C-alpha positions in Angstrom: -12.8 48.6 -39.0 -9.0 46.5 -39.0 -9.0 43.2 -38.3 -7.1 41.2 -36.1 -5.6 37.6 -36.7 -5.4 35.2 -34.1 -2.0 36.1 -33.1 -3.2 39.4 -31.7 -0.9 41.2 -35.1 -2.7 43.8 -37.3 -2.8 42.9 -41.2 -0.3 45.4 -43.0 -3.4 47.4 -45.0 -6.2 49.3 -43.2 -9.8 49.2 -45.2 -8.7 52.5 -47.0 -5.7 50.7 -48.9 -3.6 52.7 -46.2 -0.3 50.9 -44.6 -0.6 50.4 -41.1 2.4 50.0 -38.6 2.1 46.4 -37.8 1.7 46.3 -33.8 0.9 44.0 -31.3 -1.0 44.2 -28.4 -1.6 41.0 -27.0 -5.7 41.8 -26.1 -8.6 39.7 -27.4 -12.1 41.4 -27.6 -12.4 42.3 -23.9 -9.8 40.3 -22.1 -6.9 43.0 -21.9 -3.2 41.5 -22.3 -2.5 41.9 -18.4 1.5 42.4 -17.4 2.9 41.7 -14.4 2.5 44.1 -11.4 6.3 45.2 -10.9 5.5 46.2 -15.1 2.5 48.4 -14.8 3.9 50.4 -11.0 7.3 52.0 -10.4 9.0 51.5 -6.9 10.0 55.0 -7.2 5.7 56.0 -7.0 2.8 55.0 -4.1 -1.1 55.1 -4.8 -0.9 56.5 -0.8 0.0 59.4 0.6 1.4 58.6 4.1 2.5 60.8 6.7 6.3 60.3 8.0 7.2 57.5 9.6 8.3 58.0 13.3 12.0 58.0 13.7 12.4 55.6 16.5 15.4 53.6 17.6 16.0 50.9 15.4 15.9 46.7 17.0 17.0 44.4 14.2 20.6 44.9 14.1 22.4 43.7 11.2 19.1 42.8 10.2 17.8 46.4 8.9 17.3 47.0 5.5 19.2 49.8 3.7 17.7 49.9 0.2 14.1 50.1 -1.1 12.2 47.1 -0.9 11.3 47.1 -4.3 7.8 46.9 -4.4 6.2 48.5 -7.1 3.7 51.3 -6.5 -0.1 51.3 -8.2 -2.6 53.8 -8.0 -5.7 52.0 -6.7 -7.8 52.3 -9.9 -4.5 50.3 -11.4 -4.7 48.1 -8.4 -8.6 47.1 -8.7 -8.1 46.5 -12.7 -4.8 44.6 -12.5 -6.3 42.1 -10.0 -10.0 42.1 -11.4 -8.5 41.5 -15.2 -6.7 38.0 -13.3 -9.2 37.0 -12.2 -11.3 36.9 -15.4 -8.2 34.5 -16.4 -9.2 32.2 -14.4 -11.8 29.5 -14.9 -13.8 28.3 -11.7 -16.9 25.9 -11.0 -19.1 29.1 -10.4 -18.3 29.8 -14.1 -19.1 26.2 -15.9 -18.2 22.8 -16.0 -15.3 21.9 -14.4 -14.7 18.1 -16.0 -11.6 17.1 -14.1 -11.2 14.1 -13.3 -10.4 11.9 -9.7 -11.1 15.4 -8.8 -14.4 15.8 -7.9 -15.1 19.5 -8.6 -18.9 20.0 -8.1 -21.2 22.9 -7.0 -20.4 24.4 -3.5 -23.5 25.2 -1.7 -24.3 28.7 -0.6 -25.5 27.7 2.7 -22.0 26.0 3.6 -20.2 29.4 2.8 -22.4 31.0 5.6 -22.0 28.3 8.4 -18.7 28.7 7.8 -18.6 32.4 8.1 -20.5 32.5 11.2 -18.7 33.8 14.3 -17.8 31.2 16.6 -16.3 29.1 13.4 -14.6 32.1 11.2 -12.7 33.7 13.8 -12.1 30.3 16.6 -8.7 30.9 17.4 -6.6 26.8 17.7 -5.2 28.6 21.4 -8.5 29.5 22.7 -9.1 28.1 26.4 -11.3 24.8 25.4 -14.1 26.4 27.4 -14.7 29.0 25.1 -14.8 26.7 22.0 -17.4 24.4 23.0 -19.0 24.9 19.7 -16.5 24.0 17.4 -15.5 21.1 19.4 -19.1 19.7 19.2 -19.1 20.4 15.2 -15.8 18.7 14.9 -17.0 15.3 17.5 -21.0 15.2 15.3 -18.7 15.4 11.9 -16.4 12.7 12.9 -19.5 10.9 14.1 -20.8 10.7 10.6 -18.2 9.7 8.8 -17.8 6.7 11.2 -21.5 5.7 10.4 -21.1 6.5 6.4 -17.7 4.2 6.4 -18.3 1.5 8.7 -15.5 2.2 10.4 -14.3 1.9 14.4 -12.6 5.2 14.8 -11.4 8.5 13.2 -8.9 11.0 12.8 -10.2 14.2 12.6 -6.7 16.3 12.1 -4.8 15.7 8.4 -5.5 18.5 6.0 -5.7 17.1 2.8 -5.8 13.7 1.0 -1.8 12.7 0.2 -1.8 13.5 4.5 -4.6 11.5 5.2 -2.4 8.5 3.2 0.8 8.9 5.6 -1.5 9.0 8.7 -3.1 5.8 7.6 0.3 4.3 6.3 1.7 5.5 9.9 -0.8 4.1 12.0 -0.3 0.5 10.2 3.8 1.7 10.9 3.3 1.7 14.8 1.2 -1.7 14.8 3.5 -3.5 13.1 5.8 -2.0 15.3 3.6 -2.7 18.5 3.6 -6.8 17.8 7.3 -6.4 16.5 7.2 -7.1 13.3 9.5 -6.0 10.4 7.3 -6.2 7.8 8.8 -3.1 5.1 6.5 -3.5 1.7 4.0 -2.2 0.9 1.7 -3.0 -2.5 0.2 -0.6 -4.7 -2.2 -1.7 -7.8 -1.4 0.1 -10.8 -5.2 1.6 -10.7 -4.3 3.0 -7.4 -4.5 6.7 -6.6 -0.8 8.5 -7.7 0.6 9.4 -4.2 -0.5 6.1 -2.3 3.3 4.9 -3.2 4.8 8.0 -2.8 2.9 8.2 0.4 4.1 4.5 1.5 7.8 5.7 0.6 8.0 8.6 2.3 6.9 6.7 5.8 9.9 4.2 4.8 8.4 1.3 3.3 9.4 0.2 0.0 6.6 -0.2 -2.5 5.8 -2.7 -4.8 3.2 -2.9 -8.0 0.3 -5.2 -8.9 -0.8 -5.4 -12.8 -4.4 -4.8 -13.4 -6.4 -7.1 -15.3 -7.7 -6.2 -18.8 -10.7 -5.3 -17.1 -8.9 -2.8 -15.1 -9.2 -3.8 -11.9 -7.1 -5.2 -9.6 -5.3 -8.6 -10.3 -6.3 -10.4 -7.3 -4.3 -13.5 -8.1 -1.1 -11.6 -8.7 -1.8 -10.0 -5.4 -2.6 -12.7 -3.4 0.8 -14.7 -5.2 2.7 -11.9 -3.9 1.2 -12.2 -0.3 3.9 -13.0 2.7 5.8 -12.4 5.4 7.5 -9.1 4.5 4.6 -7.5 3.4 2.6 -5.1 5.8 -0.4 -3.8 3.6 -1.9 -3.0 0.3 -3.1 0.7 -0.8 -5.7 0.6 -2.9 -8.3 2.8 -4.1 -12.0 2.3 -4.6 -13.3 3.0 -6.9 -10.2 3.3 -8.4 -8.5 5.8 -11.1 -10.2 3.6 -14.3 -13.5 4.7 -12.6 -14.4 0.7 -11.5 -15.6 -0.3 -8.4 -13.3 -3.3 -7.4 -15.3 -5.9 -7.3 -12.8 -8.5 -5.2 -12.3 -5.8 -2.4 -13.3 -8.4 0.2 -11.2 -11.1 -0.8 -8.5 -8.7 -1.7 -9.0 -7.7 2.0 -9.5 -10.9 3.2 -6.3 -13.0 1.9 -4.1 -9.5 3.0 -5.6 -9.9 6.6 -5.2 -13.6 6.5 -1.6 -13.1 5.8 -1.1 -10.3 8.7 -0.7 -7.3 6.9 -2.7 -4.1 6.7 -5.3 -2.6 4.5 -5.6 1.1 3.3 -8.0 2.8 0.7 -7.6 5.3 -0.8 -10.8 7.7 0.0 -10.5 10.3 -3.1 -13.4 8.8 -5.2 -15.9 8.3 -2.1 -18.1 10.5 -4.2 -19.0 7.3 -6.0 -20.4 5.2 -3.0 -21.0 7.3 -0.1 -24.7 6.5 1.1 -24.5 3.4 -0.5 -21.3 0.8 0.3 -19.5 0.9 4.0 -15.9 0.5 3.4 -15.9 -1.5 6.8 -18.2 -3.6 5.6 -15.3 -4.6 3.2 -12.3 -5.4 5.1 -10.9 -1.7 5.1 -8.6 -1.1 8.3 -7.9 2.7 7.6 -9.4 5.3 4.5 -9.1 9.0 4.3 -11.5 11.2 3.3 -11.4 14.3 1.4 -14.0 16.1 2.6 -13.1 19.2 0.3 -14.3 16.4 -2.5 -16.7 14.2 -1.1 -18.9 16.8 1.0 -18.6 20.4 -1.0 -15.7 23.1 -1.4 -13.9 21.5 -4.6 -10.1 21.3 -3.8 -9.6 23.3 -0.6 -11.5 26.5 -1.4 -8.7 28.7 -1.9 -7.0 26.9 1.8 -5.8 23.9 3.3 -8.5 20.8 2.5 -9.1 18.4 5.0 -8.6 14.3 4.9 -9.7 12.8 7.7 -8.8 9.4 8.5 -11.7 6.2 9.0 -9.8 3.7 11.4 -10.8 -0.6 12.1 -10.6 -1.5 15.4 -7.5 -3.2 14.6 -5.5 0.8 14.1 -7.7 3.0 16.1 -5.3 2.9 19.4 -2.6 4.4 16.8 -4.8 7.0 15.7 -2.9 10.7 15.9 -3.5 13.6 18.6 -5.0 15.0 19.4 -8.6 14.0 19.3 -11.9 15.5 20.5 -13.3 13.6 23.8 -17.3 14.2 24.5 -18.3 13.6 28.3 -21.2 12.5 30.1 -22.1 15.6 31.2 -21.8 17.4 27.2 -18.8 19.0 27.2 -15.9 18.4 25.4 -12.4 18.1 25.6 -9.0 17.5 23.7 -7.0 15.1 24.2 -3.7 15.8 23.8 -0.3 14.7 25.0 -0.8 15.7 28.4 -3.3 13.2 28.9 -3.0 11.2 26.2 -1.3 8.5 28.6 -4.3 7.6 30.1 -6.5 6.8 27.2 -4.3 7.0 24.0 -1.1 5.7 24.9 -0.4 4.0 21.9 -0.7 6.9 19.5 2.0 7.6 16.4 1.9 11.0 17.5 0.6 14.2 15.8 0.3 15.4 12.7 -0.6 18.7 12.7 0.2 21.8 15.2 -3.5 22.1 16.0 -6.7 20.2 15.2 -7.9 20.3 11.8 -9.1 22.9 9.0 -12.5 24.3 10.9 -13.9 26.0 7.3 -13.7 22.7 6.1 -15.4 20.8 8.8 -18.5 22.9 8.9 -18.5 23.2 5.3 -18.8 19.0 5.5 -21.2 19.0 8.4 -23.3 21.8 6.9 -23.3 19.5 3.7 -24.2 16.6 5.3 -27.1 17.8 7.4 -28.5 19.4 4.7 -28.8 16.4 2.3 -29.2 13.7 4.9 -29.0 10.3 4.8 -31.0 9.1 1.9 -29.7 12.8 0.2 -26.1 11.3 0.5 -27.2 8.0 -1.4 -28.7 10.0 -4.0 -25.4 11.8 -4.7 -23.3 9.0 -5.3 -26.4 7.5 -8.0 -26.5 11.1 -9.5 -22.7 10.9 -10.4 -22.5 7.7 -11.5 -25.6 8.0 -13.4 -24.0 11.2 -15.0 -20.7 9.5 -15.6 -22.1 6.6 -17.5 -24.3 9.5 -19.7 -21.2 10.5 -20.6 -19.3 7.3 -21.2 -22.0 5.8 -23.4 -22.7 9.1 -25.5 -19.3 9.3 -26.5 -17.3 5.8 -26.9 -18.6 5.7 -30.9 -16.1 8.7 -31.2 -13.3 7.8 -28.3 -11.7 4.3 -27.6 -13.4 3.8 -23.8 -10.8 1.1 -23.0 -13.2 -0.1 -20.0 -16.2 0.4 -21.3 -16.5 -3.5 -22.1 -15.9 -3.6 -17.8 -19.9 -2.8 -17.4 -21.1 0.6 -15.9 -18.1 3.1 -14.4 -18.5 4.9 -11.2 -17.7 8.6 -10.6 -15.9 9.0 -14.2 -15.8 7.8 -17.6 -11.9 7.0 -18.9 -11.3 7.7 -22.7 -7.7 6.9 -24.9 -6.3 8.7 -27.7 -6.4 5.2 -29.8 -7.8 5.8 -33.3 -6.5 9.6 -34.0 -5.4 10.9 -36.9 -1.2 10.0 -36.9 0.5 13.1 -34.8 -2.8 13.3 -33.0 -3.1 13.0 -29.3 -4.9 13.7 -26.2 -3.1 17.3 -25.3 -4.8 18.3 -28.9 -8.0 17.3 -27.9 -7.9 19.1 -24.2 -6.5 22.4 -25.8 -9.0 22.2 -28.3 -12.0 21.8 -25.7 -10.5 25.1 -24.6 -11.5 27.2 -27.1 -15.1 25.7 -26.9 -15.2 27.0 -23.6 -14.5 24.5 -21.5 -11.8 23.4 -19.1 -10.6 20.5 -20.1 -10.2 16.8 -18.3 -7.8 15.5 -16.8 -5.0 14.1 -19.2 -2.5 11.4 -19.3 -4.0 9.6 -15.9 -3.9 6.8 -15.3 -0.8 5.7 -16.3 -2.4 2.9 -17.3 -4.1 3.6 -20.6 -2.4 5.5 -23.2 -3.3 9.0 -23.7 -5.3 8.6 -20.6 -8.8 11.4 -20.4 -10.6 11.1 -17.4 -13.7 12.7 -16.7 -15.9 13.7 -13.4 -19.0 15.3 -14.1 -20.3 14.8 -10.1 -23.8 14.5 -9.3 -24.5 18.5 -9.4 -24.5 18.9 -13.8 -27.9 19.2 -15.3 -28.7 16.7 -18.7 -28.2 20.3 -20.4 -25.4 21.2 -19.3 -23.8 17.4 -19.9 -25.2 17.3 -23.3 -23.6 20.6 -24.2 -20.1 19.0 -23.0 -20.7 16.5 -25.1 -21.7 17.7 -27.9 -18.2 19.8 -27.5 -15.9 17.4 -27.2 -17.4 14.6 -29.6 -16.9 18.0 -32.2 -13.1 18.4 -31.0 -12.9 14.5 -31.2 -14.1 14.4 -34.5 -11.8 17.2 -35.8 -8.5 15.3 -34.1 -9.7 11.9 -36.2 -10.1 13.9 -39.4 -7.0 15.4 -38.9 -7.9 19.1 -38.4 -4.5 21.3 -38.8 -6.1 23.7 -36.7 -6.1 21.7 -33.6 -2.2 21.7 -33.3 -2.0 25.2 -32.4 -5.3 25.1 -30.4 -6.3 27.4 -27.9 -6.8 30.4 -30.8 -8.9 32.2 -28.0 -7.6 31.6 -24.6 -5.3 34.5 -23.1 -2.3 32.7 -24.4 -2.0 29.9 -26.9 0.0 26.8 -26.6 3.1 26.8 -24.3 6.2 24.4 -24.3 4.8 22.8 -21.2 7.8 20.8 -21.5 10.6 23.8 -20.6 7.6 25.3 -18.4 7.8 22.4 -16.2 11.7 21.9 -16.6 12.6 26.1 -16.4 10.2 27.7 -15.1 10.9 31.2 -14.9 9.6 32.1 -11.2 11.0 35.5 -10.5 10.3 38.3 -12.2 13.9 40.5 -12.6 14.2 44.2 -13.6 15.5 44.4 -17.1 18.7 45.8 -18.1 19.0 48.9 -19.6 20.5 49.1 -22.9 23.3 51.8 -23.4 24.5 52.3 -26.6 28.0 51.9 -27.8 30.4 55.0 -27.5 
């Protein structure tokens, strides 16, 4: 049998010493090279026999198509195989450990999926009469009550569709509250250890953004923050636990200082998974905080569709929350408070974030997750997530620099850097080497406050055996990088694709397929 080297080229000589043609297939064992669907089928064929369409008068005017649409025609086996082969090239939480830091990629219990597919939830339509969707509104309302209880807050806006959408919602609430009192404050303070989308959300809402430095411990510099407070500061956007994986021990002092200066405190709740059931943000003086339902309460990163980022609000900001929201009446029925009735009970709302009421699939999954765990189970979620992260941190700090290991126990994630690797080797080489070990890489080069950052979040759903296997793989790759193993510079070797030029892919992406020009022989 001829050997295939790592590039996919067949060597010149066969077993018997005969010269074999140099061919390239791109196939790797049972992982077949996958062409674009346009390159498999042709527009002149179809895999389905259809009767001729009846002749009808055109109603499109000058918009009527005058040439073929250009979609490829495939047979049924070709279609099934194409998409099945593509799916095998994806990495998924159902295949193995997904160590992305700051992302909370944990197991999604199948019970939640079953509930989300129940009739009355999966097929509910946002334009149905309110009388026909009482069960769906009850789910939204009960989930809202849970979120208020878990956070110790006064109210909640359920409509935001994701974390950054929730950030914008909270900042718009702050903006509306300032406008209501005629206060022209225009600056939002964002610590270096905050989530990356925070300054973008503040700027999008019309505020100017100023950074607050971190201490050598990786936490907010309280002295620097309080020194900057003044009549132009509308508030602070702080992530707690922060993106260095640390709990902000001065959170209450920060809130007190901001409030004394007339500002508001927004907390990024992307890492709520580390403190759910253990800490109530409302007790820390938080005015607004989004919660990623698709992270803390299962269905990692939206589950293939919109996520959900409800925003819990303090008593000071609740009057300014968006429409619509659910209301439960004394007789047990539910209504939606929208523009038509807002003047009576919610006149100071800043407006509407989305066309409808939120993401029903995320609501049903989250409530199923919460009710199946109960209050004590949610507390254990946080405890186990923190335990797993500290196990990874302490198991690898001897081979990878852990810049904040001296700051005490980490929370939901372990943070490493590429300091100490051999000359010319970096975080990217370790990440690519992990692919050959069978793992999706951890989050890399974030947070920006750490050079060559590697951020690992194991969540609570991974067993010790799984963590030990991952630790062994990462340790092996790190030791190769410290020893200067040249093979790491060309990793991965066993993936469907070799290492790409990621800079060019980002700056000059090819997003449209065009049929290649036919070569014409010279006369």
